[in-house]
C-alpha positions as CSV (number, residue, x, y, z in Angstrom):
1,X,-0.4,-8.2,272.9
2,X,2.3,-5.8,273.1
3,X,5.9,-7.9,273.0
4,X,8.4,-7.6,276.0
5,X,12.2,-7.7,276.3
6,X,13.8,-8.4,279.2
7,X,17.6,-7.5,279.9
8,X,19.6,-9.3,282.5
9,X,23.3,-8.5,283.2
10,X,26.0,-11.0,284.0
11,X,26.8,-10.5,287.6
12,X,29.5,-13.2,287.8
13,X,29.6,-16.6,288.4
14,X,28.7,-19.6,290.2
15,X,30.5,-22.7,290.7
16,X,28.9,-26.0,292.0
17,X,30.5,-29.3,291.6
18,X,32.3,-32.0,293.7
19,X,35.4,-31.8,295.6
20,X,37.9,-34.8,295.5
21,X,39.1,-35.3,299.8
22,X,41.2,-36.8,302.1
23,X,39.4,-37.8,305.4
24,X,40.6,-37.6,309.1
25,X,41.9,-41.0,309.9
26,X,42.6,-41.7,305.9
27,X,41.2,-42.6,302.9
28,X,40.4,-40.5,299.8
29,X,36.5,-39.6,299.2
30,X,34.5,-37.0,297.6
31,X,31.8,-34.4,298.8
32,X,29.0,-32.2,297.1
33,X,30.5,-28.3,297.4
34,X,28.6,-25.6,298.8
35,X,28.2,-23.5,295.7
36,X,30.7,-20.3,295.9
37,X,30.8,-16.8,293.4
38,X,33.8,-15.9,291.8
39,X,33.7,-12.6,289.3
40,X,36.1,-14.1,287.0
41,X,36.9,-17.9,285.9
42,X,40.7,-18.9,286.2
43,X,42.4,-21.9,288.2
44,X,43.5,-19.9,291.3
45,X,40.3,-18.3,291.9
46,X,38.8,-22.1,291.8
47,X,41.2,-23.3,293.5
48,X,41.2,-20.5,296.3
49,X,37.3,-21.1,296.9
50,X,37.1,-25.3,296.6
51,X,35.4,-26.6,300.1
52,X,34.2,-29.5,301.6
53,X,30.1,-28.1,302.0
54,X,31.8,-27.5,306.3
55,X,32.3,-31.3,306.7
56,X,35.9,-30.7,308.1
57,X,38.6,-33.0,305.8
58,X,42.1,-33.3,306.4
59,X,43.1,-31.7,302.9
60,X,40.9,-31.1,299.8
61,X,43.2,-32.2,296.5
62,X,40.9,-30.7,294.2
63,X,37.1,-30.5,292.5
64,X,35.2,-30.6,289.6
65,X,33.6,-27.5,288.9
66,X,30.4,-26.8,286.9
67,X,30.3,-23.3,286.2
68,X,27.2,-21.3,285.6
69,X,27.0,-17.6,284.2
70,X,24.9,-15.9,286.5
71,X,22.7,-12.9,285.4
72,X,21.1,-11.2,288.4
73,X,20.1,-14.3,289.9
74,X,19.4,-16.5,286.5
75,X,22.0,-19.2,286.3
76,X,23.6,-20.3,282.6
77,X,25.5,-23.3,282.3
78,X,29.1,-21.9,280.8
79,X,31.8,-25.0,281.4
80,X,33.2,-27.8,283.6
81,X,36.7,-27.3,284.9
82,X,39.0,-29.5,287.2
83,X,41.4,-28.0,289.1
84,X,43.9,-30.0,291.1
85,X,44.0,-33.8,291.7
86,X,40.9,-35.8,291.1
87,X,40.9,-39.2,292.1
88,X,39.2,-41.7,289.3
89,X,36.3,-42.4,292.5
90,X,35.5,-39.2,292.4
91,X,35.5,-38.4,288.4
92,X,32.7,-42.1,288.7
93,X,30.8,-40.3,291.3
94,X,30.3,-37.1,289.1
95,X,29.4,-39.0,286.5
96,X,26.6,-40.6,288.3
97,X,28.2,-44.3,288.6
98,X,27.8,-44.7,292.2
């Protein structure tokens, strides 16, 4: 059998993770973000795109972002970056403690 090779190009980054937020009426909470695409990884790009997955909150304080390299639809984990302010509750939730 002839050996085959497949080459994929890096097309950007997919970011998934957990947003730390303040809900309407008070209280801190966290929610799984809707994944988003960015062309480059820096804190400004991440802060500009973190989201509440359409839930609707008073404010988003920050997020724990899992960054994946996107090779034409094939994802490879790169790193985790924390942006903004994250509560202990959100950190615990991310680690699977709740």
